[in-house]
C-alpha positions as a Python dict, from the first residue, in 0.01 Angstrom:
ca = {
    (1, 'M'): (0, 0, 0),
    (2, 'A'): (117, 258, 233),
    (3, 'G'): (387, -19, 311),
    (4, 'K'): (508, -10, -19),
    (5, 'S'): (533, 359, -118),
    (6, 'R'): (698, 387, 246),
    (7, 'F'): (937, 108, 97),
    (8, 'I'): (999, 265, -238),
    (9, 'K'): (1059, 610, -55),
    (10, 'S'): (1331, 482, 162),
    (11, 'I'): (1509, 327, -150),
    (12, 'M'): (1485, 649, -365),
    (13, 'D'): (1646, 831, -47),
    (14, 'G'): (1894, 613, -26),
    (15, 'A'): (2029, 609, -396),
    (16, 'K'): (2004, 985, -354),
    (17, 'S'): (2281, 1004, -95),
    (18, 'D'): (2619, 1027, -125),
    (19, 'V'): (2720, 763, 112),
    (20, 'P'): (2470, 426, 130),
    (21, 'A'): (2444, 275, 440),
    (22, 'M'): (2681, -31, 489),
    (23, 'P'): (2569, -323, 669),
    (24, 'W'): (2869, -320, 872),
    (25, 'A'): (2824, 47, 1005),
    (26, 'R'): (2484, -8, 1175),
    (27, 'G'): (2589, 194, 1544),
    (28, 'A'): (2695, 139, 1858),
    (29, 'R'): (2403, -138, 1960),
    (30, 'R'): (2541, -362, 1697),
    (31, 'Q'): (2919, -311, 1798),
    (32, 'A'): (2799, -356, 2168),
    (33, 'F'): (2700, -693, 2068),
    (34, 'I'): (2971, -810, 1893),
    (35, 'S'): (3199, -662, 2171),
    (36, 'K'): (2983, -855, 2440),
    (37, 'R'): (3004, -1170, 2222),
    (38, 'N'): (3367, -1165, 2122),
    (39, 'A'): (3457, -1122, 2530),
    (40, 'L'): (3271, -1451, 2616),
    (41, 'K'): (3514, -1765, 2654),
    (42, 'L'): (3365, -2091, 2522),
    (43, 'E'): (3455, -2391, 2689),
    (44, 'R'): (3442, -2673, 2537),
    (45, 'S'): (3512, -3020, 2643),
    (46, 'A'): (3689, -3269, 2421),
    (47, 'A'): (3460, -3578, 2294),
}
């Protein structure tokens, strides 16, 4: 039950905050992954 109460506490804290966390604002790690993915040039051959 500790997991459930921790989950509910996090939901309540998120609801009380003025600015909820948006999925696209996850931090530097996600931004680095996206920039790395966009930097790769995929070479595709015609079938």
